[in-house]
Each structure stands twice: as structure tokens, then as C-alpha cells.
C-alpha positions as CSV (number, residue, x, y, z in Angstrom):
1,M,42.9,-10.3,-12.6
2,A,44.4,-13.7,-12.4
3,Q,42.4,-16.8,-13.4
4,A,42.5,-18.1,-9.8
5,S,40.9,-14.8,-8.6
6,V,38.2,-15.1,-11.2
7,W,37.5,-18.7,-10.1
8,S,37.4,-17.6,-6.5
9,I,34.9,-14.8,-7.2
10,A,32.7,-17.2,-9.3
11,R,32.8,-19.9,-6.6
12,R,31.7,-17.5,-3.8
13,M,28.9,-15.8,-5.8
14,D,25.3,-16.5,-4.7
15,W,24.2,-18.1,-8.0
16,L,20.7,-18.7,-6.8
17,M,20.2,-15.0,-6.2
18,V,21.7,-14.3,-9.7
19,A,19.3,-16.8,-11.3
20,I,16.2,-15.4,-9.5
21,S,17.2,-11.8,-10.5
22,L,17.6,-12.8,-14.1
23,L,14.2,-14.7,-14.0
24,L,12.5,-11.6,-12.7
25,V,14.0,-9.4,-15.5
26,C,12.9,-12.0,-18.1
27,F,9.4,-12.0,-16.6
28,G,9.2,-8.3,-17.2
29,L,10.7,-8.6,-20.8
30,M,8.1,-11.3,-21.6
31,I,5.2,-9.0,-20.5
32,L,6.6,-6.0,-22.4
33,Y,6.9,-8.2,-25.5
34,S,3.3,-9.3,-25.1
35,L,2.0,-5.8,-24.7
36,E,3.7,-4.5,-27.9
37,V,3.6,-7.5,-30.3
38,N,-0.1,-7.5,-30.7
39,A,-0.3,-3.8,-31.0
40,Q,1.8,-4.0,-34.2
41,E,4.3,-1.7,-32.7
42,E,8.1,-1.9,-33.4
43,L,8.8,-3.3,-29.9
44,V,10.3,0.0,-28.9
45,F,9.9,-0.4,-25.1
46,F,10.9,-4.1,-25.3
47,R,14.2,-3.3,-27.1
48,K,15.0,-0.3,-24.9
49,Q,14.5,-2.5,-21.8
50,L,16.6,-5.2,-23.3
51,I,19.4,-2.7,-23.9
52,F,19.1,-1.5,-20.3
53,F,19.2,-5.1,-19.1
54,V,22.4,-5.9,-20.9
55,S,24.1,-2.7,-19.8
56,G,22.7,-3.3,-16.3
57,L,24.4,-6.7,-16.2
58,V,27.7,-4.9,-16.8
59,L,27.0,-2.6,-13.9
60,F,26.0,-5.6,-11.7
61,C,29.2,-7.5,-12.5
62,A,31.3,-4.3,-11.9
63,A,29.6,-3.8,-8.5
64,A,30.0,-7.5,-7.5
65,I,33.8,-7.5,-8.4
66,F,34.5,-4.2,-6.6
67,R,35.4,-4.8,-2.9
68,F,32.5,-3.4,-0.9
69,Q,34.8,-2.4,1.9
70,H,36.2,0.4,-0.2
71,L,32.8,2.0,-0.3
72,V,33.2,3.2,3.3
73,S,35.6,5.9,2.2
74,Y,33.0,7.2,-0.3
75,G,30.1,7.4,2.2
76,W,30.0,11.2,2.5
77,W,30.6,11.7,-1.2
78,L,27.6,9.5,-1.9
79,Y,25.5,11.5,0.6
80,V,26.4,14.8,-1.2
81,L,25.9,13.2,-4.6
82,G,22.3,12.1,-3.7
83,L,21.5,15.7,-2.5
84,A,23.0,17.2,-5.6
85,L,20.9,15.0,-7.8
86,L,17.7,15.9,-6.0
87,V,18.5,19.6,-6.1
88,G,19.5,19.4,-9.7
89,V,16.3,17.8,-10.8
90,M,14.3,20.4,-8.9
91,L,16.2,23.1,-10.8
92,F,16.6,21.6,-14.2
93,G,14.4,18.5,-14.4
94,Q,11.2,17.9,-16.3
95,E,7.7,17.4,-14.8
96,I,5.9,14.1,-15.7
97,R,2.5,13.3,-14.2
98,G,2.8,16.0,-11.6
99,V,6.2,15.1,-10.4
100,K,9.3,17.1,-11.2
101,G,11.7,14.1,-11.0
102,W,13.2,13.4,-14.5
103,F,16.2,14.6,-16.5
104,I,15.2,14.3,-20.2
105,I,17.9,14.5,-22.9
106,G,16.5,13.8,-26.4
107,P,14.9,10.4,-26.4
108,L,16.4,9.4,-23.1
109,S,15.0,10.0,-19.6
110,F,16.7,9.5,-16.2
111,Q,15.1,9.5,-12.8
112,P,17.8,10.4,-10.3
113,V,15.8,9.3,-7.3
114,E,16.6,5.7,-8.2
115,V,20.3,6.5,-7.8
116,V,19.5,8.3,-4.6
117,K,18.1,5.1,-3.1
118,V,21.4,3.3,-3.5
119,C,23.3,6.3,-2.2
120,I,21.1,6.4,0.9
121,V,21.7,2.7,1.5
122,L,25.5,3.0,1.2
123,F,25.8,6.2,3.3
124,F,23.7,5.0,6.2
125,A,25.4,1.6,6.1
126,K,28.6,3.5,6.8
127,Y,27.1,5.8,9.4
128,F,25.1,3.2,11.3
129,S,27.9,0.6,11.2
130,E,30.4,3.1,12.6
131,H,28.2,4.5,15.3
132,S,25.8,1.6,16.1
133,H,26.8,1.3,19.7
134,Q,26.3,5.0,20.3
135,F,22.6,5.0,19.3
136,T,21.7,4.6,23.0
137,Q,22.2,8.3,23.0
138,L,19.6,10.7,21.7
139,S,22.2,12.9,20.1
140,Y,23.1,10.3,17.5
141,I,19.4,9.5,16.8
142,G,18.9,13.3,16.3
143,T,21.9,13.5,14.0
144,S,20.6,10.6,11.8
145,I,17.2,12.5,11.6
146,A,19.0,15.6,10.5
147,L,20.9,13.7,7.9
148,I,17.8,12.1,6.3
149,A,15.6,15.3,6.6
150,P,17.0,17.1,3.6
151,Y,16.3,14.1,1.4
152,M,12.7,13.8,2.6
153,A,12.2,17.6,2.2
154,L,13.5,17.5,-1.4
155,L,11.4,14.5,-2.3
156,M,8.3,16.1,-0.9
157,L,8.9,19.2,-2.9
158,Q,9.0,17.3,-6.2
159,P,6.5,15.9,-4.9
160,D,7.3,12.2,-5.0
161,L,5.6,10.7,-2.0
162,G,6.2,7.1,-3.0
163,S,10.0,7.5,-3.3
164,G,10.0,9.6,-0.1
165,F,8.3,6.7,1.7
166,I,10.9,4.2,0.4
167,V,13.8,6.4,1.4
168,G,12.3,7.0,4.8
169,M,11.8,3.3,5.3
170,I,15.4,2.5,4.4
171,W,16.6,4.9,7.0
172,L,14.1,3.8,9.7
173,V,14.6,0.1,9.4
174,M,18.4,0.4,9.3
175,L,18.2,2.6,12.4
176,L,16.2,-0.1,14.2
177,F,19.2,-2.5,13.7
178,T,21.4,-0.2,15.8
179,R,21.4,-0.3,19.6
180,I,18.5,2.2,19.8
181,Q,16.6,1.8,23.1
182,G,12.9,0.8,23.2
183,K,11.7,4.1,24.7
184,H,13.5,6.1,22.1
185,M,12.0,3.9,19.4
186,M,8.5,4.4,20.7
187,A,9.0,8.2,20.8
188,L,10.3,8.1,17.3
189,F,7.3,6.2,16.0
190,L,5.0,8.7,17.8
191,C,6.7,11.6,16.1
192,I,6.5,9.9,12.7
193,A,2.7,9.2,13.2
194,V,2.1,12.9,14.1
195,A,4.1,14.0,11.1
196,A,2.2,11.7,8.8
197,V,-1.2,13.0,10.0
198,G,0.1,16.6,9.8
199,S,1.3,16.1,6.2
200,W,-2.3,16.0,5.0
201,F,-2.5,19.7,5.4
202,V,0.4,20.3,3.0
203,L,-0.5,17.8,0.3
204,A,-1.5,19.1,-3.1
205,D,-5.1,18.6,-4.1
206,Y,-4.4,15.8,-6.6
207,Q,-2.4,13.9,-3.9
208,K,-5.4,14.2,-1.5
209,A,-7.6,12.9,-4.3
210,R,-5.4,9.9,-4.7
211,L,-5.8,9.1,-1.0
212,T,-9.5,9.6,-0.9
213,T,-10.1,7.5,-4.0
214,F,-7.8,4.8,-2.6
215,I,-10.3,4.5,0.2
216,N,-13.3,4.7,-2.2
217,P,-12.5,4.6,-5.9
218,E,-16.1,5.3,-6.8
219,L,-15.8,8.8,-5.5
220,D,-14.1,9.7,-8.9
221,P,-14.5,6.7,-11.2
222,Q,-13.4,8.6,-14.3
223,G,-10.7,10.7,-12.7
224,S,-8.3,9.7,-9.9
225,G,-10.2,6.5,-9.3
226,Y,-10.0,5.3,-12.9
227,N,-6.5,3.6,-12.6
228,I,-7.5,1.7,-9.5
229,R,-10.8,0.4,-11.0
230,Q,-9.1,-0.7,-14.2
231,A,-6.3,-2.5,-12.3
232,I,-8.8,-4.4,-10.1
233,T,-10.7,-5.4,-13.2
234,A,-7.6,-6.6,-14.9
235,V,-6.5,-8.6,-11.8
236,G,-9.9,-10.2,-11.4
237,S,-10.3,-11.1,-15.1
238,G,-7.2,-13.3,-15.0
239,Q,-8.8,-15.8,-12.7
240,L,-6.7,-18.9,-12.0
241,L,-4.6,-19.4,-15.2
242,G,-5.0,-16.1,-17.0
243,R,-6.2,-15.0,-20.4
244,G,-2.9,-15.9,-22.0
245,L,0.1,-13.8,-23.1
246,G,-1.0,-11.0,-25.4
247,L,-4.7,-11.8,-24.8
248,G,-5.7,-9.7,-21.8
249,P,-8.4,-7.2,-22.9
250,Q,-7.8,-4.6,-20.2
251,S,-4.1,-4.4,-21.0
252,Q,-4.1,-5.1,-24.7
253,L,-7.0,-2.6,-25.4
254,R,-5.2,0.1,-23.3
255,F,-8.0,0.4,-20.7
256,L,-5.3,-0.2,-18.1
257,P,-3.0,2.9,-17.9
258,E,0.7,2.8,-17.3
259,N,0.6,-0.9,-18.1
260,K,4.3,-1.2,-18.7
261,T,5.4,0.5,-15.4
262,D,3.1,1.2,-12.4
263,F,0.5,-1.4,-13.3
264,I,2.5,-4.2,-14.8
265,F,1.5,-6.5,-12.0
266,S,-2.1,-6.2,-13.1
267,V,-1.0,-7.2,-16.6
268,I,0.7,-10.3,-15.2
269,A,-2.3,-11.2,-13.2
270,E,-4.6,-10.7,-16.2
271,E,-2.5,-12.6,-18.7
272,L,-1.0,-15.3,-16.5
273,G,-3.6,-15.5,-13.8
274,F,-3.4,-16.2,-10.1
275,V,-0.7,-18.8,-10.7
276,G,1.5,-16.4,-12.6
277,A,1.1,-13.8,-10.0
278,V,2.0,-16.2,-7.2
279,V,5.1,-17.4,-9.1
280,L,6.2,-13.8,-9.4
281,I,5.7,-13.2,-5.7
282,V,7.5,-16.5,-4.8
283,L,10.5,-15.4,-6.9
284,F,10.7,-12.1,-5.0
285,G,10.4,-14.1,-1.8
286,I,13.4,-16.3,-2.7
287,L,15.4,-13.2,-3.7
288,L,14.8,-11.5,-0.3
289,Y,15.5,-14.8,1.5
290,R,18.9,-15.0,-0.1
291,L,19.6,-11.4,0.8
292,Q,18.8,-12.0,4.5
293,Y,21.0,-15.1,4.4
294,I,23.9,-12.8,3.6
295,V,23.0,-10.5,6.5
296,R,23.0,-13.5,8.9
297,H,26.3,-14.9,7.8
298,T,28.6,-12.0,6.9
299,D,31.3,-11.0,9.3
300,S,31.1,-7.3,8.4
301,A,28.8,-4.8,10.1
302,F,29.1,-2.5,7.1
303,G,28.2,-5.3,4.8
304,Q,25.2,-6.3,7.0
305,F,23.8,-2.8,6.9
306,I,24.3,-2.6,3.1
307,V,22.3,-5.7,2.6
308,I,19.6,-4.7,5.2
309,G,19.2,-1.5,3.3
310,T,19.0,-3.4,0.0
311,I,16.3,-5.7,1.4
312,V,14.2,-2.7,2.6
313,F,14.7,-1.0,-0.7
314,I,13.5,-4.0,-2.8
315,A,10.9,-5.3,-0.4
316,T,9.2,-2.0,0.3
317,Q,9.1,-1.1,-3.4
318,T,7.7,-4.5,-4.3
319,C,5.0,-4.5,-1.6
320,M,4.0,-1.0,-2.5
321,N,3.6,-1.7,-6.2
322,I,1.7,-5.0,-5.7
323,A,-0.5,-3.4,-3.1
324,M,-1.1,-0.4,-5.3
325,N,-2.3,-2.8,-8.1
326,L,-4.7,-4.6,-5.6
327,S,-6.1,-1.3,-4.3
328,L,-4.4,-1.9,-0.9
329,F,-2.1,1.2,-1.2
330,P,-2.6,4.6,-2.8
331,V,-1.3,5.0,-6.4
332,T,2.2,6.5,-6.0
333,G,3.9,5.7,-9.3
334,I,6.4,3.2,-7.9
335,P,7.7,0.6,-10.4
336,L,8.0,-3.2,-9.7
337,P,11.7,-3.9,-9.2
338,L,13.4,-5.7,-12.1
339,V,10.1,-6.2,-13.8
340,S,8.6,-2.8,-14.7
341,Q,9.9,-1.0,-17.8
342,G,12.4,1.8,-17.0
343,G,16.2,1.9,-17.2
344,S,16.8,4.0,-14.1
345,S,14.9,1.6,-11.8
346,L,16.4,-1.5,-13.4
347,W,20.0,-0.2,-13.1
348,S,19.6,0.9,-9.5
349,V,18.3,-2.5,-8.4
350,L,21.0,-4.4,-10.3
351,I,23.7,-2.2,-8.8
352,A,22.3,-2.7,-5.3
353,L,22.2,-6.5,-5.9
354,G,25.7,-6.4,-7.3
355,I,27.0,-4.7,-4.2
356,A,25.2,-7.4,-2.1
357,Q,27.0,-10.0,-4.1
358,S,30.3,-8.2,-3.3
359,V,29.4,-8.6,0.4
360,T,29.0,-12.3,0.0
361,I,32.2,-12.6,-2.1
362,Y,34.6,-10.5,0.0
363,S,33.4,-11.3,3.5
364,S,33.5,-14.5,5.5
365,T,30.2,-16.2,4.9
366,R,29.1,-19.9,5.3
367,R,27.9,-21.2,2.0
368,V,25.0,-23.6,1.4
């Protein structure tokens, strides 16, 4: 690539979004370091996450440089790839914490649903941008439901309710940005509500326990309610300024389970306090603001739908994780984007953000 082209790409990149993304990753690395250094461990998880971060930056740059317009021709291939990954993990995957959602090869593990989220965003960006004006017709709404249904079914079979909720939200919010009529939208919401109530009767016992202990953790304080109680204790003990990095008793003494992944926000609140937690939330707010800026200023319908899907992906996952840590949402095993330990999640979010950068680089947007 010629030097002028490199300069043009660098000039059009949203560097504030890049900086915020890097700060969030560094936030997570700092917390992982604090969790391992006092335990006299060999910083295994910190080093692995650092490797995933460096390799994820390569993926981010590759996605940003690649012209997003070319992704239109891969839409159906990505749809098939997502289904193949979910079928493959059902047949050959390993079960962890009751969910059959991982490929494990030696010391490495891979959660394909994280790739599936990106595939869903890209496929429905193609489908909705090409047929947006036709969603006044019920047939197109029904077709989109038929397209998302196999994904939802496979995720329920794992069962991964948290990822199923995120995938469903990506589809639903992107659908609402088409020309769907109000009466059709209300009928759709009614059907979703009926399906949500009916799903109670097909949930496994441990999933029902998670929902009941979400409402009242004291029903099973040493079982399914234990995680919620410890998370609330950790958040509350941080008070205004926190206990200090590496000094949180709940997280450092391992009372708080999954403190590097699902409940890393509780560690942040305990060690850095209310101020640290607010700083983290503000960083996510700025990241989402920059993404919506791209939506409002790009001249490409396909690009708009890509970034809308990315916003829903990151915002839903962020809100679910934080709410889960505050006992405002059932425990679903959803990581905090860019912050929680885990290579699959980190890579998928960095790729999605890289594609969003491609939208702002290769489409006509007004810069500020």
C-alpha cells in the first residue's frame, strides 16, 4: 500500500475510539495483574490475555484496513459459518459450567459463539440494508425470524441463555431500524413476551434456580445464590475509593468466584471503589457514543447496520455483565467486553470495532 494511502487511512480513523478501546483493555489487564501478583502465581492469565491483546490488535488493524463494502458478498457464507460453528460445538465441544460451548485443544480453549455474534451482525447488516424498504411486508419480517430461529435454537440447546439473549437483541434492534410498521412491531413484541414466559417450562432445573435466586439470593445462599451474594459484598466493600489494587479481600481471598471473567466488575468496584467503577462505565459510554456518531454520519446503509449491530452487541453485553454483578440481572456467564479475561471475547470485540473503523475510513463521514 502506498504511503499516501496509509496516511489517508490514519487520518480518517477515529482515534478517540481507538484510545478508549485500548484503555478498557488496559483496565482489564491491570485487574488481572492485581489478582495474580499477590497470589504468588506466575501471572498465567495476565500473560495469556496480553498475548490475546497483541494478536487482537493485529486482527483489529486488518479489519480496519479491509474495505467493509466487500463484506456484502460474504454475507451468506458468514451465516453458514455461524451455524456450522454452533452445530460443531454441539457435536464435538466440551461442557464447562453446564454449557456445551467450548472447543478445547490442549491448553487452549475457544468459544465459537463469540465469532457467531460478529457473523450475525454482518449477515443481518447485509440482509436488512438490502431489504429495509420491504419490511412493511409481513413476509420479510417472517423471513428474518426464520433466519434467526436456528441460531436461537442451537444456543438454547447448549444451553447458553446469555449469548442467546445477545444474539436475539442484535437481530431485534437491527430489525427496528428497518421500515417495519408500528402494528407489526407491537405484534412481534407480544410474540416475544409469550415465548419468554413459555420458555420457563423448558428451562433446566439449574437455570430455573438461577432465576429464582436472582429474585431472592437467600433462597440458596450456599448454592446458586452464592455468586450473587459475594458479588454484592465485593461491590459494597469498595465504597468510594476502593480497597486498593490487590487489596480486595473478597477477590484476593477467592471468596468471589469467576473473578477474572463474569465478576470482574465486582473486583473493580472492590479495589477501585465507586470512582473506579464510574470511570469504567464512562469509558464504555464514550466508546458507544463514538460508534453512534459513525451511524449518524456514514453514507452507507450497509455500514450503518454494521455499526448498529456492533453497538447492540457491546452495549447489551456490557449492561448484562454489570447488572449481573449488581444483582439486577440473572447470572448468565457473560463477560465484560474488552475487560474480562478470555481470548475469544476479546478478539470478537476487537474485530467488530475494527470493522466499525473500516466504515468510518471508507465511507463519507464528517469528522470532528
